[in-house]
C-alpha positions, 0 to 999 in steps of 0.5 A: 018199483024199478021206474019209481026208484029210477025217478028218485035216483034222477031227482037225487042226481039233479039235486046233487048237481051231477048233470052240470058236470057235463059242462066241458069243451076242448079244442082239438089236440092236433098240433096241425089244427087250423084256425077253423078248429079253434072255438070262435069268440062267441063260443069262448065267451059261452065257455068262460061265462058257463064256468063262472055260473057253474061254480057260483056258490049262491044258488039264486044267482046261479040259476039267474046266470044260467037263464041269462046264458041260455038266452045268449046261446039261443040268440047266437044259434038264431044268428048262426044256425049251422054252427055245431059248436054253439049247439054243443054249448047250448046242450051243455048249458041246458044240462047244467041249468037242469041240475040247478033247477033240480027235480023231475021238472028238469027232465025236459031241459035234459031232453032238449040238451040231448037234441042239441048234442045230437044236432051238433054231431049231425052237423059235424065240424067245429072243434067240439065234436069230442065234447058233444059225444062225451056230454051225450054219453054222460046224459045217457048213463045218468038219466033214468031209462024209458018210460021216464027218460032215455037212459041207456048204459050201452049207448052211454059207453059207446059215446063216451068211448068215441069222445075219449078216442077223439080226445084221449088226453083231455081232462073231461073225456077221461073224467066222464068215462071214469064217472061212468065206470064208477057208476058201473062199479068198476073202481079199479079201471076208473082210477086209471082214467081219473089219474089221466084226467088229473094229469091232463094238459090244461086247456087254453082259455079254460084255466078256471074250469080246469082248476075246478074240474081238477079239484073234482077229479081229486075228490073222487080219487081221495074218496076211492082211497078212503074206501080201500 
């Protein structure tokens, strides 16, 4: 019965597009960062195009957009197979695409997303190592456990905390850790991280994505206030 309930929960999460909220990335916050720490033009293009697809209102156009975006990411990785940032974004795109497709059929995409994020971490380097850990942690707490999926709350929190340690002022690392805490019914603690996310510095070249993420943060804060 527990596995069936987990399967139903996973379907619902996908239908409510919880998985697409993995989609985020940030450059390093270090003022002394070199140019190699800045996302490449190819990665920046994926980021921008993802934001347009993620917040597309028409579901059919949204699904086509993610399909095209995934093809683009595949081509980029074929041409540059050692670029960790590209694997981060392909993992993010796959998770988002899974959310659009919905249902248990999307589980294979989520598993592929996990592999991409793990590959990025193993490769090291790039500017998105915090994003890789935050996204992987989000997958671990929203996907059901074995035998249906690979969900694991302990691994989820470990990766989310690693991402937060690497990017303590980032809107996404705070937002996703807050979501995990809400899932664990730690509302008061989650509120701290939601407030940090809401006041986080905006990211260069991510104006639209940050605007929409801030809206999502505000919705969660408002929801919490109503529950008091």
